[in-house]
ZAMARGU-4260 file (C-alpha; in steps of 0.2 Angstrom, whole numbers, plus 5000, padded with zeros to 4 digits):
<rodrens>
0) 4608/4853/4558 | 4597/4835/4561 | 4579/4836/4557 | 4568/4834/4571 | 4558/4818/4571
5) 4540/4817/4571 | 4528/4818/4588 | 4533/4803/4600 | 4521/4790/4605 | 4528/4793/4621
10) 4534/4808/4632 | 4549/4802/4636 | 4562/4791/4624 | 4568/4778/4629 | 4584/4777/4643
15) 4601/4771/4636 | 4609/4769/4655 | 4601/4753/4660 | 4613/4746/4645 | 4626/4734/4649
20) 4632/4727/4632 | 4632/4730/4615 | 4617/4722/4610 | 4608/4732/4626 | 4614/4746/4615
25) 4607/4740/4599 | 4589/4735/4606 | 4586/4755/4612 | 4592/4762/4598 | 4580/4753/4591
30) 4568/4758/4604 | 4572/4775/4600 | 4570/4775/4579 | 4551/4769/4584 | 4550/4782/4596
35) 4554/4796/4585 | 4539/4789/4574 | 4552/4774/4563 | 4561/4786/4551 | 4569/4777/4537
40) 4586/4773/4537 | 4587/4782/4521 | 4579/4798/4532 | 4590/4796/4547 | 4605/4796/4532
45) 4598/4810/4523 | 4598/4818/4541 | 4617/4815/4549 | 4624/4818/4531 | 4616/4835/4532
50) 4624/4839/4548 | 4638/4834/4544 | 4639/4842/4529 | 4636/4859/4539 | 4650/4855/4551
55) 4660/4854/4534 | 4666/4836/4533 | 4672/4830/4514 | 4661/4818/4505 | 4671/4803/4508
60) 4669/4804/4524 | 4650/4805/4524 | 4640/4790/4533 | 4632/4774/4520 | 4615/4770/4522
65) 4624/4752/4527 | 4634/4756/4540 | 4619/4767/4547 | 4609/4752/4546 | 4622/4740/4556
70) 4622/4754/4572 | 4606/4745/4577 | 4609/4724/4574 | 4613/4715/4588 | 4630/4704/4588
75) 4642/4719/4582 | 4658/4715/4595 | 4664/4735/4587 | 4654/4749/4587 | 4657/4766/4576
80) 4652/4780/4592 | 4653/4795/4582 | 4641/4785/4572 | 4629/4781/4586 | 4631/4797/4591
85) 4625/4803/4576 | 4611/4792/4574 | 4604/4799/4590 | 4605/4816/4585 | 4595/4812/4569
90) 4582/4805/4579 | 4579/4816/4594 | 4592/4831/4595 | 4592/4835/4612 | 4608/4840/4619
95) 4605/4830/4637 | 4599/4817/4628 | 4615/4815/4619 | 4627/4816/4634 | 4616/4800/4639
100) 4618/4790/4627 | 4638/4796/4627 | 4639/4793/4644 | 4632/4776/4640 | 4644/4771/4626
105) 4658/4775/4637 | 4650/4763/4652 | 4648/4749/4641 | 4664/4750/4630 | 4674/4753/4645
110) 4664/4735/4653 | 4669/4724/4637 | 4688/4732/4638 | 4687/4726/4656 | 4678/4709/4649
115) 4694/4706/4638 | 4708/4706/4650 | 4710/4688/4657 | 4721/4675/4662 | 4723/4656/4657
120) 4734/4644/4661 | 4740/4628/4652 | 4739/4619/4668 | 4729/4616/4685 | 4731/4626/4698
125) 4738/4615/4714 | 4730/4601/4720 | 4725/4606/4737 | 4736/4593/4750 | 4719/4590/4764
130) 4706/4588/4752 | 4694/4572/4758 | 4677/4570/4754 | 4666/4572/4739 | 4666/4552/4736
135) 4648/4551/4729 | 4651/4569/4718 | 4669/4561/4713 | 4662/4545/4708 | 4649/4552/4696
140) 4661/4565/4688 | 4672/4548/4685 | 4658/4535/4682 | 4651/4549/4667 | 4670/4551/4661
145) 4669/4531/4659 | 4652/4531/4650 | 4656/4545/4637 | 4673/4536/4635 | 4666/4521/4630
150) 4655/4531/4620 | 4666/4543/4611 | 4659/4558/4618 | 4663/4574/4623 | 4660/4576/4644
155) 4653/4591/4650 | 4649/4592/4668 | 4641/4607/4669 | 4633/4608/4684 | 4648/4606/4699
160) 4634/4620/4705 | 4633/4629/4722 | 4632/4644/4731 | 4652/4651/4734 | 4663/4644/4750
165) 4656/4624/4746 | 4672/4621/4736 | 4669/4618/4718 | 4683/4624/4712 | 4693/4614/4723
170) 4680/4600/4717 | 4686/4602/4700 | 4702/4603/4701 | 4707/4588/4712 | 4695/4577/4699
175) 4704/4582/4685 | 4723/4579/4695 | 4715/4563/4698 | 4710/4561/4680 | 4726/4569/4674
180) 4737/4554/4683 | 4726/4540/4678 | 4722/4546/4658 | 4739/4558/4653 | 4731/4571/4646
185) 4736/4579/4629 | 4729/4595/4637 | 4724/4605/4650 | 4716/4621/4648 | 4710/4632/4665
190) 4703/4648/4665 | 4694/4657/4678 | 4680/4666/4672 | 4677/4678/4685 | 4656/4676/4684
195) 4657/4682/4702 | 4667/4693/4704 | 4664/4707/4719 | 4673/4719/4711 | 4662/4729/4695
200) 4679/4734/4687 | 4683/4718/4684 | 4667/4711/4674 | 4664/4692/4669 | 4677/4687/4655
205) 4674/4688/4638 | 4674/4671/4628 | 4682/4678/4613 | 4698/4684/4624 | 4696/4667/4634
210) 4699/4659/4617 | 4713/4672/4613 | 4723/4664/4627 | 4719/4645/4622 | 4723/4647/4607
215) 4738/4654/4611 | 4741/4641/4623 | 4738/4627/4608 | 4752/4634/4599 | 4743/4648/4587
220) 4755/4661/4586 | 4745/4678/4589 | 4745/4684/4569 | 4737/4666/4565 | 4721/4671/4579
225) 4703/4674/4572 | 4696/4691/4579 | 4677/4688/4577 | 4672/4675/4590 | 4665/4661/4579
230) 4678/4658/4570 | 4689/4656/4586 | 4679/4646/4593 | 4679/4634/4575 | 4698/4637/4575
235) 4698/4629/4595 | 4690/4615/4591 | 4697/4611/4577 | 4714/4611/4585 | 4706/4598/4600
240) 4698/4587/4588 | 4705/4570/4588 | 4714/4574/4607 | 4711/4570/4626 | 4709/4586/4634
245) 4705/4593/4651 | 4698/4611/4650 | 4692/4618/4668 | 4681/4634/4664 | 4680/4638/4683
250) 4666/4652/4692 | 4654/4653/4675 | 4643/4667/4675 | 4629/4657/4663 | 4629/4648/4649
255) 4631/4658/4636 | 4647/4664/4643 | 4654/4644/4641 | 4646/4640/4626 | 4658/4646/4613
260) 4670/4637/4626 | 4665/4620/4623 | 4677/4607/4614 | 4661/4597/4607 | 4674/4583/4603
265) 4677/4564/4607 | 4689/4561/4621 | 4688/4581/4630 | 4681/4584/4648 | 4675/4599/4653
270) 4669/4603/4670 | 4662/4617/4673 | 4659/4628/4689 | 4644/4639/4693 | 4636/4648/4709
275) 4622/4645/4693 | 4611/4630/4686 | 4617/4631/4668 | 4604/4618/4664 | 4602/4625/4646
280) 4620/4617/4640 | 4618/4601/4628 | 4626/4587/4634 | 4629/4589/4652 | 4627/4580/4666
285) 4625/4592/4681 | 4631/4588/4697 | 4624/4602/4714 | 4638/4601/4725 | 4634/4606/4746
290) 4638/4610/4760 | 4651/4593/4767 | 4640/4580/4776 | 4644/4579/4793 | 4656/4563/4792
295) 4664/4573/4777 | 4667/4588/4787 | 4674/4576/4801 | 4684/4568/4789 | 4694/4583/4783
300) 4697/4591/4799 | 4704/4574/4803 | 4717/4572/4790 | 4718/4591/4789 | 4722/4593/4808
305) 4729/4578/4812 | 4737/4580/4827 | 4725/4588/4838 | 4721/4579/4853 | 4703/4578/4857
310) 4703/4586/4872 | 4687/4584/4887 | 4677/4585/4873 | 4675/4570/4862 | 4663/4580/4850
315) 4675/4595/4850 | 4678/4589/4830 | 4658/4589/4827 | 4655/4605/4836 | 4670/4615/4824
320) 4662/4608/4808 | 4644/4614/4814 | 4650/4631/4818 | 4658/4631/4801 | 4643/4628/4793
325) 4652/4613/4785 | 4658/4623/4771 | 4675/4618/4764 | 4680/4636/4762 | 4677/4639/4782
330) 4687/4623/4787 | 4699/4627/4779 | 4704/4641/4785 | 4699/4640/4802 | 4712/4624/4800
335) 4724/4636/4797 | 4719/4648/4813 | 4722/4629/4822 | 4738/4627/4815 | 4745/4642/4825
340) 4738/4639/4841 | 4752/4625/4848 | 4745/4617/4864 | 4727/4618/4862 | 4715/4603/4859
345) 4701/4602/4849 | 4689/4606/4865 | 4698/4620/4865 | 4695/4627/4849 | 4678/4622/4848
350) 4674/4630/4865 | 4686/4648/4859 | 4673/4646/4843 | 4659/4646/4853 | 4664/4661/4863
355) 4671/4673/4844 | 4652/4668/4838 | 4644/4672/4853 | 4654/4689/4857 | 4652/4695/4838
360) 4636/4690/4831 | 4645/4681/4816 | 4631/4673/4807 | 4641/4660/4795 | 4653/4649/4794
365) 4663/4659/4783 | 4661/4673/4789 | 4666/4668/4806 | 4680/4657/4798 | 4686/4672/4792
370) 4689/4681/4806 | 4697/4670/4818 | 4708/4665/4802 | 4711/4685/4801 | 4715/4686/4820
375) 4727/4675/4821 | 4738/4680/4807 | 4752/4692/4813 | 4751/4710/4811 | 4760/4712/4795
380) 4753/4699/4787 | 4734/4706/4795 | 4742/4722/4786 | 4747/4712/4770 | 4731/4704/4767
385) 4722/4719/4769 | 4732/4729/4755 | 4730/4714/4745 | 4714/4719/4741 | 4715/4736/4734
390) 4725/4732/4721 | 4714/4734/4706 | 4720/4718/4694 | 4713/4702/4698 | 4731/4692/4702
395) 4748/4701/4708 | 4766/4695/4710 | 4778/4697/4725 | 4786/4712/4718 | 4767/4722/4718
400) 4765/4714/4737 | 4782/4722/4740 | 4775/4736/4735 | 4759/4737/4746 | 4769/4734/4759
405) 4785/4744/4756 | 4795/4726/4762 | 4810/4717/4756 | 4804/4703/4741 | 4809/4690/4751
410) 4799/4693/4764 | 4782/4699/4754 | 4787/4680/4745 | 4786/4674/4759 | 4771/4681/4768
415) 4760/4678/4752 | 4766/4660/4753 | 4758/4660/4770 | 4743/4666/4767 | 4741/4653/4752
420) 4743/4640/4765 | 4732/4646/4777 | 4720/4648/4762 | 4716/4664/4763 | 4724/4666/4744
425) 4726/4657/4729 | 4740/4653/4719 | 4732/4657/4702 | 4749/4653/4691 | 4766/4650/4695
430) 4773/4667/4708 | 4755/4675/4706 | 4741/4677/4718 | 4721/4679/4718 | 4707/4679/4731
435) 4692/4670/4732 | 4678/4683/4730 | 4671/4681/4747 | 4691/4682/4755 | 4694/4697/4744
440) 4676/4706/4751 | 4681/4703/4768 | 4699/4710/4770 | 4692/4725/4757 | 4680/4728/4772
445) 4693/4727/4786 | 4707/4737/4776 | 4691/4753/4776 | 4689/4748/4796 | 4706/4748/4802
450) 4718/4758/4789 | 4719/4775/4789 | 4713/4784/4772 | 4732/4791/4772 | 4737/4773/4773
455) 4729/4765/4761 | 4732/4780/4747 | 4752/4777/4751 | 4752/4761/4748 | 4744/4758/4732
460) 4754/4776/4729 | 4770/4764/4730 | 4760/4753/4719 | 4757/4762/4706 | 4775/4769/4707
465) 4780/4751/4706 | 4770/4748/4690 | 4777/4766/4684 | 4794/4764/4687 | 4795/4743/4680
470) 4785/4747/4664 | 4798/4763/4659 | 4809/4751/4663 | 4806/4740/4652 | 4803/4752/4637
475) 4819/4760/4640 | 4828/4743/4637 | 4813/4740/4621 | 4816/4754/4614 | 4831/4766/4622
480) 4830/4779/4608 | 4815/4786/4610 | 4817/4788/4629 | 4818/4808/4628 | 4801/4805/4621
485) 4796/4798/4638 | 4794/4804/4655 | 4808/4804/4666 | 4804/4790/4680 | 4813/4786/4693
490) 4815/4769/4700 | 4802/4766/4714 | 4813/4761/4727 | 4803/4745/4730 | 4809/4727/4724
495) 4809/4728/4705 | 4813/4712/4690 | 4828/4713/4681 | 4822/4720/4664 | 4839/4725/4655
500) 4838/4710/4642 | 4824/4714/4628 | 4815/4696/4631 | 4815/4700/4649 | 4806/4717/4647
505) 4796/4709/4635 | 4790/4697/4643 | 4784/4706/4659 | 4776/4721/4649 | 4764/4704/4639
510) 4761/4698/4659 | 4756/4713/4666 | 4746/4721/4652 | 4730/4718/4659 | 4737/4724/4676
515) 4745/4742/4669 | 4727/4743/4660 | 4718/4742/4676 | 4729/4754/4685 | 4729/4768/4671
520) 4709/4767/4676 | 4710/4767/4694 | 4723/4778/4695 | 4711/4789/4681 | 4697/4788/4693
525) 4702/4790/4711 | 4716/4802/4712 | 4732/4798/4703 | 4730/4809/4689 | 4752/4811/4686
530) 4753/4793/4689 | 4739/4789/4674 | 4748/4802/4661 | 4765/4795/4663 | 4759/4777/4661
535) 4751/4780/4649 | 4763/4791/4641 | 4777/4777/4645 | 4766/4764/4635 | 4764/4772/4620
540) 4775/4764/4610 | 4771/4747/4616 | 4751/4749/4613 | 4752/4755/4598 | 4764/4739/4592
545) 4748/4730/4590 | 4737/4732/4607 | 4724/4747/4601 | 4709/4743/4610 | 4720/4742/4626
550) 4730/4759/4617 | 4711/4766/4617 | 4705/4762/4635 | 4723/4768/4644 | 4724/4783/4633
555) 4705/4786/4635 | 4710/4787/4657 | 4722/4799/4654 | 4714/4811/4644 | 4701/4810/4658
560) 4713/4816/4671 | 4722/4827/4664 | 4707/4834/4658 | 4698/4832/4678 | 4713/4839/4684
565) 4716/4856/4673 | 4731/4849/4663 | 4733/4855/4646 | 4748/4849/4642 | 4742/4829/4647
570) 4726/4833/4638 | 4737/4837/4622 | 4749/4820/4623 | 4732/4809/4627 | 4723/4817/4613
575) 4738/4812/4602 | 4738/4795/4607 | 4721/4793/4606 | 4720/4800/4588 | 4734/4788/4583
580) 4724/4773/4589 | 4708/4778/4582 | 4716/4781/4565 | 4723/4763/4565 | 4705/4756/4571
585) 4701/4764/4556 | 4690/4779/4564 | 4694/4793/4555 | 4683/4806/4560 | 4689/4805/4579
590) 4706/4805/4575 | 4706/4821/4565 | 4695/4828/4579 | 4708/4822/4593 | 4721/4826/4583
595) 4718/4844/4579 | 4716/4845/4598 | 4731/4842/4602 | 4738/4851/4590 | 4729/4866/4597
600) 4734/4862/4616 | 4753/4857/4611 | 4751/4877/4603 | 4743/4883/4620 | 4758/4876/4632
605) 4772/4878/4619 | 4776/4862/4616 | 4786/4863/4599 | 4790/4846/4599 | 4772/4840/4603
610) 4764/4850/4590 | 4778/4843/4576 | 4769/4824/4583 | 4752/4831/4580 | 4757/4837/4564
615) 4765/4820/4560 | 4750/4811/4565 | 4737/4821/4554 | 4749/4820/4538 | 4749/4800/4540
620) 4729/4802/4546 | 4729/4811/4527 | 4738/4801/4516 | 4727/4786/4522 | 4712/4795/4517
625) 4721/4802/4500 | 4724/4819/4501 | 4745/4817/4499 | 4745/4837/4494 | 4739/4837/4514
630) 4748/4826/4519 | 4767/4835/4511 | 4760/4850/4520 | 4758/4843/4536 | 4775/4832/4535
635) 4786/4848/4530 | 4779/4856/4545 | 4781/4845/4558 | 4801/4841/4548 | 4805/4862/4550
640) 4799/4859/4569 | 4809/4842/4574 | 4826/4849/4568 | 4821/4866/4577 | 4820/4857/4594
645) 4834/4845/4588 | 4821/4830/4587 | 4831/4817/4578 | 4820/4803/4581 | 4804/4814/4575
650) 4814/4821/4561 | 4819/4802/4553 | 4801/4797/4557 | 4794/4812/4546 | 4806/4810/4533
655) 4802/4794/4531 | 4783/4796/4530 | 4788/4811/4517 | 4797/4795/4506 | 4780/4786/4508
660) 4771/4799/4504 | 4782/4802/4485 | 4784/4784/4483 | 4765/4782/4483 | 4763/4795/4470
665) 4778/4785/4458 | 4791/4798/4462 | 4804/4787/4467 | 4821/4794/4466 | 4813/4807/4479
670) 4806/4794/4488 | 4825/4786/4491 | 4833/4801/4497 | 4819/4806/4512 | 4821/4783/4515
675) 4839/4787/4516 | 4841/4801/4528 | 4829/4791/4538 | 4838/4776/4539 | 4856/4784/4543
680) 4846/4796/4556 | 4837/4779/4564 | 4856/4770/4565 | 4864/4785/4574 | 4852/4787/4584
685) 4849/4767/4588 | 4830/4770/4584 | 4827/4751/4581 | 4809/4755/4579 | 4811/4768/4566
690) 4823/4760/4558 | 4811/4745/4553 | 4799/4757/4550 | 4808/4765/4537 | 4817/4746/4533
695) 4798/4740/4529 | 4793/4759/4520 | 4808/4758/4507 | 4804/4738/4506 | 4788/4745/4500
700) 4793/4759/4488 | 4805/4745/4482 | 4791/4733/4475 | 4779/4746/4469 | 4797/4753/4458
705) 4801/4733/4453 | 4816/4730/4462 | 4812/4716/4471 | 4830/4708/4473 | 4835/4726/4485
710) 4816/4724/4493 | 4815/4706/4499 | 4833/4711/4508 | 4825/4729/4517 | 4809/4718/4521
715) 4819/4703/4529 | 4828/4716/4539 | 4811/4725/4544 | 4803/4708/4549 | 4816/4702/4560
720) 4818/4718/4569 | 4798/4719/4570 | 4798/4704/4579 | 4814/4706/4591 | 4804/4722/4599
725) 4787/4713/4600 | 4780/4725/4588 | 4765/4715/4581 | 4758/4730/4570 | 4776/4730/4561
730) 4776/4711/4559 | 4761/4713/4551 | 4767/4728/4540 | 4783/4719/4534 | 4770/4701/4529
735) 4759/4709/4519 | 4772/4719/4509 | 4782/4703/4507 | 4764/4696/4501 | 4763/4709/4487
740) 4783/4704/4483 | 4779/4686/4483 | 4764/4690/4471 | 4774/4701/4459 | 4788/4688/4458
745) 4773/4673/4454 | 4776/4662/4472 | 4756/4664/4475 | 4757/4651/4487 | 4769/4662/4501
750) 4761/4676/4493 | 4744/4671/4501 | 4751/4664/4516 | 4762/4681/4521 | 4746/4690/4517
755) 4733/4677/4530 | 4747/4679/4544 | 4747/4697/4542 | 4728/4698/4542 | 4725/4689/4558
760) 4737/4701/4565 | 4728/4716/4560 | 4712/4707/4565 | 4715/4702/4582 | 4722/4721/4585
765) 4705/4727/4575 | 4717/4737/4564 | 4703/4741/4553 | 4714/4753/4541 | 4727/4742/4538
770) 4715/4728/4537 | 4707/4733/4520 | 4726/4734/4513 | 4729/4716/4516 | 4711/4711/4510
775) 4718/4721/4493 | 4733/4710/4494 | 4724/4695/4494 | 4713/4697/4482 | 4729/4703/4472
780) 4737/4685/4474 | 4722/4674/4471 | 4719/4684/4454 | 4737/4681/4450 | 4736/4663/4455
785) 4719/4659/4443 | 4707/4660/4457 | 4696/4676/4452 | 4680/4671/4463 | 4692/4670/4480
790) 4700/4687/4472 | 4680/4695/4471 | 4677/4689/4488 | 4693/4697/4494 | 4692/4716/4487
795) 4674/4717/4491 | 4676/4715/4509 | 4692/4726/4506 | 4680/4739/4499 | 4668/4737/4512
800) 4681/4741/4526 | 4689/4756/4516 | 4672/4764/4511 | 4667/4763/4529 | 4681/4771/4534
805) 4684/4783/4521 | 4700/4775/4512 | 4700/4783/4497 | 4715/4773/4489 | 4710/4756/4493
810) 4692/4761/4489 | 4700/4763/4469 | 4713/4748/4473 | 4697/4736/4479 | 4688/4743/4460
815) 4701/4738/4452 | 4702/4722/4459 | 4686/4720/4457 | 4688/4724/4437 | 4703/4714/4433
820) 4693/4698/4443 | 4678/4700/4432 | 4690/4702/4416 | 4697/4685/4423 | 4677/4678/4424
825) 4672/4684/4406 | 4661/4698/4412 | 4667/4714/4404 | 4653/4725/4404 | 4654/4724/4425
830) 4675/4723/4424 | 4674/4740/4413 | 4661/4748/4425 | 4673/4744/4439 | 4689/4751/4429
835) 4680/4765/4424 | 4676/4770/4445 | 4695/4763/4450 | 4702/4776/4437 | 4690/4790/4442
840) 4699/4787/4459 | 4716/4785/4456 | 4714/4802/4443 | 4706/4811/4460 | 4718/4806/4467
845) 4732/4811/4457 | 4742/4793/4459 | 4750/4785/4442 | 4738/4768/4443 | 4726/4782/4435
850) 4737/4780/4419 | 4737/4760/4419 | 4720/4758/4419 | 4714/4773/4407 | 4725/4762/4396
855) 4716/4746/4401 | 4699/4754/4399 | 4703/4758/4380 | 4710/4742/4376 | 4692/4733/4382
860) 4683/4747/4372 | 4692/4743/4356
</rodrens>
């Protein structure tokens, strides 16, 4: 049990509930440490390990002082939730206080995951046809651009600043279009940073996620995009160096959000819009944007509505502009309303605006304009606008709109275009529509005022049915052999895209992934638990193939929804999926706990196939931790259950895993027999993912056995299959094994390149378990290439990760690599120390590498 802290200096410990970021939590944790009489990190570590030993944790899973210290550091992009909770318990073991921390972690990590969902574009949004005015602002931008071009500086117009609805985005977009015509920019990058989105479920975008999108647009393969923010920023700036690029960062929250997104290279133009002053950016030119001047407002009306006679009042246009507060958003909305009233003069419109304002007591031009624009819509389009505002994602396509209103695709598409022409929607990407923040807030209020709760729920149910049915169709196309493992889902009955071709299916999943994560959260929180469960189970293979953070989010939502609705089977499936994702992320204790709970629940509900799945994944977790006998036991039980239930794909997976265990222990003939059976079953059932996995494992075993020719052929087949399926994790695994093959055959540059590609994939997905493997592979390649200092660096990094997550085999491999590097560097004493450590660990694991190291130690001693 944790040792109680000394008498605190104040009555109550710091409240973690106000934390909104990981840095906030780290700061609060430091305050808790001070509150608890500031015990040393050694003391905290000892308390944690005492509690964990009492709970039965094995020695290899105990905490290290270094990882405990990391919990208190700012600047962390990931956090070990189990360890943070253990630290809190060590400082203040009050159950209620620990619960507060658990809730705070859920909130902060949930917001972090939501912030990572963002869309970027490689083109500017459409220019506003009736754009007018802003002459002084535009001249200011063009003059600054010309001065910078002469001086070869980067231009940062950071302060296109002003209140909502003042037209900041349209000004930046219009300026961008005009400059692009004049300069022919080589690259255009656009993103809405969501600095002030009205929906708390869509917080400001994470700069790291924006850079992930920008780098993809700049041609960087996903597997080569670095994981951390600083490395992404450096790569982004390097790629834009020497290019004329236009970057528009729309709706920024603050300077910190945009600073990593600045190219800082000559020839680039950056336009940033924000409701706040971004004075902290350097270098920058600031440009405050206010409402139109009266002449600009009149010019806007004249161009947007050129055919309207003035009527009796020659000042009618001025009255309209004044009633709209001279705000561009309000004026655009009113023009849309005016176009629908044929035969009316400007005087008629001005009088009507005055009457409406007086009757409804609307205080702002935007509110009045929104109300008028809404009132002139047909009833069907009013309903569409209201229901669109209920969509939980950032943007949507015509298929989603058709589902919301229960209409044909052509009708929904036409209505979306009409709402876009009326400035009530914005076209963020081709065939995708989004709201201006103010319009969304207005439409949401209207939906709650005018639509019955039952009608709103029915619309959202159709929407969620659409996403569920379309996701199921995509997965059936990509993974047909696993259809029996997913819930049976009928088509939604509303229009859906044709996803019968694998590239279309994968493209739809990639395009809608951000939305699907948001749908999982919304359905779990607001009363559609069955949808959450079925969506999570449908997306399992797709998310597991390289989107691990999203997998934890989606399956976490599914677990909470099943728990809250009293569905033990749903809980079991979600816990099993969480176990898989957490295991890949290197969170072994959490993974073991989830899988153990899943196994109990599957037994409770009598689901033998589920039991086999949990046992199979427990076997994989045991193998990763170096427990080969335990892994074999789990796999053997799983195999028997799969054969009892006739689950041939599960049988194939388990046979392949048994082959992997045998190969790791040097028993290659037995391994080959398992792989042959698994491969035959995969090909009989059409399980392409299982086939690729088995080919990868077979190739790895053949590399270990020295059969390089057949290894290369099997690995090439596996790589082609994984790439066809869009399985990034599988692709990375094969690239790593190919790297090892090239190291063994003396092709060191190719080895380094393949390992680097694999490392980028696993860092991008957060797969720490496999990251340690790849770092060790890089170390071995560097040593073979005659670069022992680089080998030492990479083996050291691999050891740090392996020790942190409890991977005994990779710790042993890292020690062996470090020893060989010291050998090459002429330091036999340090080499001997690490050889001995590696031999001891391999001996404890009963792996054949121990004999080789024992012989090497004998040589050194001699």
